[in-house]
C-alpha positions, 0 to 999 in steps of 0.5 A: 500500500502507498504510504499516506502523505499525512497521518494525524494520529490520536490528536487532542487539544483543549482550550480552557477545559473544553476539549476542542479535538478529542483523540482524532485520527485521519490520513491523506493519500497522494492525489486524494481529496479528503473533505472535513465536515461538521457544524461550527465548533465541531473541531475540524478547523482546530484539527487543521490548524494543528497541521498548519502549525497555528496550534500546538496539540496536547497529545497525538502525533503527525506523520508525513510520508510515514515519518513522525514530525514536529509541527510547532509553527507555520514555518515548520508546516511549510518546511514539510510542504504544507500550505494553507489557503484560508477563506480570507486568502491573505492577498494584498489588494493593491498588488498584482498577481505576480507581486502577490505570488512572490510576496515576502519571497521576491525573486531578485537579480544579480544586483540584488534588486527585485526582478519584476520581469522574472516574477511575471514570467514565472507567474504566467508559467504557473498560471498556464499550468493551473488556470490557462484562462487567467490573463490578468497577470498585471492587474491589481488583485482587487480587480479580480473575481473571487475565483481568480483571487483563489487562483492566485492563492492556489498558484502561490502555494503550488509554486512554492512546492506544496505537496499537502494543501489545506483549503478552508471553504474555498467556494464560500460566497462564490457564484456558480461559474466561479465555484466551477473554476475553483472545482476545476483547479482542485481537480487539476491539483489532484491530477498532479499528485497533491493531497488536499484537505478540503473544509466545506459546509456544502455536502453536494460539493464534497460528494463531487470533489472528494474521494473520502469525507471525514465528519466531526461532531463535538470534537470527535470523529464520527467517521471517515467514508469513501464518497461512493459508499455514502449518500448526502443523507448519510453525511447529513446524519453524521453531521447532525446526529453524529451517527455513522451509516456503518452502525446502521449496517452492523445493527 
């Protein structure tokens, strides 16, 4: 069997006596999309923030490609090729796509000056690979649509060699066309062998984009199921009632 890209094993974390994540284990394979579902406060975002280095777990372990690793900061996460794209995207509205892609990691020429031409050329190259329809390389990102802004954020992660991508509600507040653009990007990344954790409230989107879904409730894992083995009603039952469809079969 292929070694998982990521294994989160028996992860727990509490805040002020409240168990936000309670002994949760999930994994992610290369070229796989795993959806994380649950009500607000279910623990899914907290779990992912542990992987992204924003929080330190109280107990458990993280394995990357089978090896146990310590992730105590976002810098640690990036060193292990983990990139996170939050709903807010963290883009500088007044800068163009190239400047955003290389923000804080600018390319310089032999004189040590910022090489705008090289950054623009590299941006065109990565965009041609990810989203060939994206042409607004030199426009401020404030002029871009929601889907185009997502393209810039995703390109930034991929350019800097992300192997594990965490996407937090990537299609929230997007229209139908924009949502399809992001869905196509996710499918392209999957085809290139990246592993993606996708957080969303949209069960239909999850069934379309994911290979497996993991549902959390009250800090615990209700279950992880392959999408072809469950219906939308099964997933909703897991989210609302905390019941795994497998329990039904056993009964």
